[in-house]
C-alpha positions as CSV (number, residue, x, y, z in Angstrom):
1,M,-106.2,-10.9,270.7
2,V,-102.4,-11.5,271.1
3,V,-100.0,-9.9,268.6
4,I,-96.3,-10.1,267.9
5,R,-95.0,-6.6,267.3
6,L,-92.1,-4.2,267.7
7,N,-91.5,-2.2,270.9
8,R,-89.3,0.8,270.3
9,G,-86.3,1.7,272.3
10,G,-83.0,3.5,271.8
11,S,-82.5,7.2,271.5
12,K,-83.5,9.9,269.0
13,A,-82.2,9.0,265.5
14,R,-80.8,5.7,266.9
15,P,-83.8,3.3,267.0
16,F,-83.6,-0.2,268.6
17,F,-86.7,-2.5,268.6
18,N,-87.6,-5.4,270.8
19,I,-89.8,-8.0,269.2
20,V,-92.5,-8.7,271.8
21,V,-95.7,-10.7,272.3
22,A,-98.4,-8.4,273.7
23,D,-102.2,-7.9,274.0
24,K,-103.4,-5.9,271.1
25,R,-105.1,-3.4,273.5
26,M,-101.8,-2.4,275.2
27,R,-99.8,0.6,273.9
28,R,-96.9,0.1,271.5
29,D,-94.3,0.6,274.3
30,G,-96.5,-0.6,277.1
31,R,-96.9,-3.9,278.9
32,F,-96.0,-7.1,277.1
33,L,-96.2,-10.8,277.7
34,E,-92.8,-11.9,276.5
35,R,-89.7,-10.6,274.6
36,I,-88.8,-13.0,271.9
37,G,-86.1,-11.1,270.0
38,F,-84.7,-7.8,268.8
39,Y,-84.1,-5.8,265.6
40,N,-81.4,-3.2,265.3
41,P,-81.9,-1.4,261.9
42,T,-78.7,0.7,262.4
43,A,-76.4,-2.3,263.0
44,K,-73.0,-1.9,261.3
45,G,-70.1,-4.2,260.7
46,G,-70.0,-7.3,262.9
47,E,-73.0,-6.3,265.1
48,E,-76.0,-8.6,265.1
49,G,-79.0,-6.8,263.6
50,L,-81.8,-9.3,264.1
51,R,-82.5,-12.2,266.4
52,I,-85.7,-14.1,267.0
53,A,-86.1,-17.1,269.3
54,Q,-87.7,-19.5,266.8
55,D,-89.0,-21.9,269.5
56,R,-90.9,-19.2,271.2
57,L,-92.2,-17.7,267.9
58,T,-93.5,-21.2,266.9
59,Y,-95.2,-21.5,270.3
60,W,-96.9,-18.2,270.2
61,Q,-98.1,-18.6,266.6
62,G,-99.4,-22.1,267.6
63,V,-101.6,-20.5,270.3
64,G,-103.0,-17.9,267.9
65,A,-100.7,-14.8,268.1
66,Q,-100.7,-12.8,264.9
67,P,-97.5,-11.0,263.7
68,S,-97.7,-7.4,262.6
69,P,-96.8,-6.8,258.9
70,T,-93.3,-5.5,259.8
71,V,-92.6,-8.5,262.1
72,D,-93.9,-10.9,259.4
73,R,-91.4,-9.4,257.0
74,L,-88.6,-9.8,259.6
75,I,-89.6,-13.4,260.2
76,R,-89.3,-14.1,256.5
77,Q,-85.9,-12.4,256.4
78,V,-84.7,-14.6,259.2
79,G,-86.0,-17.7,257.4
80,K,-84.0,-16.7,254.2
81,T,-80.8,-16.3,256.1
82,A,-81.2,-19.5,258.0
83,A,-81.9,-21.6,254.8
């Protein structure tokens, strides 16, 4: 099964997450198929905190990829800001 989930990066106490499409059997920070965005929970001021490539998200969901609960929440958040 293919999932859309977060891949953690950054340093201690300064997390940064890539939104990736990966096989469910791979580790959280292991191999992935494609990077489709990022999420920076510590973004301040004019920094961009969240970006998702909508065309790639639509494609992967169309072929059966399931978003994790956290990524699903972020997708809805992007939808609200775009509307």
